[in-house]
C-alpha positions as CSV (number, residue, x, y, z in Angstrom):
1,M,-1.4,8.7,-32.1
2,S,-3.7,6.8,-29.8
3,S,-3.1,3.6,-28.1
4,A,-5.5,1.9,-30.6
5,T,-3.1,2.7,-33.5
6,V,0.2,2.0,-31.8
7,E,2.0,-1.1,-33.1
8,A,2.3,-3.9,-30.6
9,W,5.6,-4.7,-28.9
10,P,7.6,-7.3,-30.9
11,E,7.0,-10.8,-29.4
12,G,10.4,-12.1,-30.1
13,Q,12.9,-13.4,-27.6
14,A,13.1,-11.0,-24.7
15,S,16.6,-10.1,-23.3
16,P,17.5,-11.3,-19.8
17,V,17.5,-7.7,-18.6
18,S,14.0,-7.0,-19.8
19,R,12.7,-10.3,-18.3
20,A,14.4,-9.5,-15.0
21,R,12.9,-6.0,-15.1
22,G,9.5,-7.3,-15.9
23,G,9.7,-9.8,-13.1
24,F,10.8,-7.1,-10.6
25,R,7.9,-4.9,-11.8
26,A,5.4,-7.7,-11.2
27,W,7.0,-8.4,-7.8
28,R,6.9,-4.7,-6.8
29,R,3.3,-4.2,-7.8
30,S,2.1,-7.2,-5.7
31,R,3.3,-5.7,-2.4
32,P,3.6,-2.3,-0.6
33,F,7.0,-1.6,-2.2
34,W,7.3,2.2,-1.7
35,G,6.0,2.1,1.9
36,G,8.6,-0.6,2.8
37,L,11.4,1.3,1.1
38,L,10.6,4.5,2.9
39,A,10.4,2.7,6.2
40,M,13.9,1.3,5.7
41,I,15.2,4.7,4.6
42,A,13.6,6.3,7.7
43,G,15.4,3.8,10.0
44,L,18.9,4.8,8.8
45,P,19.2,8.3,10.1
46,I,17.4,7.4,13.3
47,L,20.0,4.6,13.7
48,Y,23.0,6.7,12.6
49,F,22.8,10.1,14.3
50,P,23.0,9.1,18.0
51,Y,26.4,7.4,17.2
52,A,27.7,10.0,14.8
53,H,30.5,12.4,15.4
54,L,30.5,15.5,13.2
55,S,33.8,17.3,12.7
56,L,33.7,21.0,11.8
57,G,37.2,22.2,11.3
58,G,39.1,21.2,14.4
59,L,36.0,20.9,16.5
60,T,34.3,17.5,17.0
61,L,30.6,17.4,17.9
62,A,29.3,14.3,19.4
63,M,25.5,13.9,19.0
64,S,25.3,10.8,21.1
65,T,22.5,10.7,23.7
66,T,21.8,8.7,26.7
67,A,19.1,6.9,24.7
68,G,21.5,5.5,22.1
69,A,20.2,1.9,22.7
70,G,16.7,3.2,22.2
71,S,17.6,4.8,18.9
72,M,19.3,1.6,17.7
73,I,16.2,-0.4,18.5
74,I,13.9,2.0,16.8
75,G,16.1,2.2,13.7
76,I,16.5,-1.5,13.4
77,M,12.8,-2.1,14.0
78,M,11.9,0.3,11.2
79,I,14.2,-1.4,8.8
80,V,12.8,-4.8,9.8
81,L,9.2,-3.6,9.4
82,G,10.0,-2.3,5.9
83,L,11.4,-5.7,5.0
84,T,8.5,-7.5,6.6
85,A,6.0,-5.4,4.6
86,W,7.9,-6.4,1.4
87,F,8.0,-10.1,2.0
88,Q,4.7,-10.6,4.0
89,P,2.2,-8.1,2.5
90,V,-0.6,-9.6,4.6
91,V,0.8,-7.8,7.7
92,R,1.1,-4.4,6.0
93,I,-1.4,-2.7,8.3
94,F,0.5,-3.8,11.5
95,C,3.8,-2.7,9.8
96,G,2.3,0.7,8.9
97,V,0.9,1.4,12.4
98,A,4.1,0.2,14.1
99,T,6.2,2.3,11.7
100,T,4.1,5.4,12.5
101,I,4.4,4.8,16.2
102,L,8.1,4.2,16.1
103,A,8.6,7.4,14.0
104,L,6.7,9.4,16.6
105,I,8.6,7.8,19.5
106,S,11.9,8.7,17.8
107,I,11.2,12.4,18.3
108,P,12.2,12.5,22.0
109,V,14.4,9.4,21.9
110,S,16.6,9.9,18.8
111,N,17.5,13.6,18.3
112,L,14.2,14.7,17.0
113,G,13.7,11.7,14.9
114,G,17.1,11.9,13.2
115,F,16.7,15.6,12.8
116,G,13.5,15.1,10.9
117,M,15.3,12.9,8.3
118,G,13.9,9.8,9.8
119,L,10.7,11.2,11.2
120,V,9.1,12.5,7.9
121,P,9.9,9.4,5.8
122,G,8.7,7.2,8.7
123,L,5.3,8.9,8.9
124,L,4.9,8.8,5.1
125,A,5.9,5.1,5.1
126,G,3.4,4.3,7.8
127,G,0.6,6.0,5.8
128,L,1.7,4.2,2.6
129,L,1.8,0.8,4.3
130,V,-1.6,1.2,5.9
131,S,-3.3,2.5,2.8
132,W,-1.9,0.0,0.3
133,A,-4.3,-2.8,-0.9
134,P,-3.7,-5.5,-3.4
135,L,-5.4,-5.3,-6.8
136,Q,-8.7,-7.2,-7.0
137,L,-8.9,-9.8,-9.8
138,P,-11.7,-9.2,-12.3
139,A,-14.8,-11.4,-11.9
140,E,-14.9,-14.3,-14.4
141,P,-18.0,-14.4,-16.6
142,V,-20.4,-17.3,-16.2
143,A,-19.3,-20.0,-18.6
144,D,-22.3,-22.3,-18.8
145,E,-26.0,-21.7,-19.0
146,A,-26.9,-23.9,-16.0
147,A,-24.9,-21.7,-13.7
148,G,-26.4,-18.6,-15.2
149,T,-30.0,-19.7,-14.6
150,A,-29.2,-20.8,-11.1
151,A,-27.8,-17.3,-10.4
152,A,-31.0,-15.7,-11.9
153,E,-33.2,-17.9,-9.8
154,A,-31.2,-17.0,-6.7
155,H,-31.6,-13.3,-7.4
156,P,-35.0,-12.7,-9.0
157,A,-35.8,-9.5,-10.9
158,P,-37.3,-6.7,-8.7
159,T,-41.1,-6.3,-8.8
160,V,-42.8,-3.1,-9.9
161,A,-43.0,-1.8,-6.4
162,E,-39.2,-2.4,-5.8
163,Q,-38.1,-0.7,-9.0
164,P,-36.7,2.8,-8.6
165,L,-39.1,5.6,-9.4
166,E,-38.6,8.1,-12.2
167,Y,-38.4,11.7,-11.3
168,G,-42.0,12.9,-10.4
169,A,-43.6,9.5,-10.7
170,A,-45.9,8.3,-7.9
171,P,-45.7,4.7,-6.6
172,Q,-48.3,2.3,-7.9
173,P,-49.9,-0.3,-5.6
174,S,-49.1,-3.8,-6.5
175,T,-52.2,-5.8,-7.4
176,G,-50.5,-8.8,-8.9
177,E,-52.0,-8.2,-12.4
178,G,-49.1,-6.0,-13.5
179,P,-49.0,-2.3,-14.3
180,Q,-52.4,-0.6,-14.9
């Protein structure tokens, strides 16, 4: 069954859930959603591990470092950059570069970037944020003839000498009388 033969969706009353889902889908597609989400996810382990205490049996391991404040700043900044990319997509390139730099800085500052659990998603998020671009709207066709003739006059058709050559054809000199 091809898409040409599939029946259209019923156009009746849509449920509130499907309307909300469609609205979220439209919102998500108009901004760098996955890059922002990964940036926020990457900030959590960077923020958590310097303050965590792991208990193995009766032994407690404290993974806190002297740079606990630096880890907190890096983690919070990555979360804020992810949210900023969601709600201000215009600054996505700044957010992507800053997320990548913060993820790299977290290697020495925050227990190897949250033991890699914050480093890898942070680098991926930075790449996704920098590479995302909004969809371009399709060009509207010229509606009236006056605008069409004005566009044709602004861009005249190429002359014989400017036209591309066929394979093996030699260029002909332009005499003004047309092709010979």
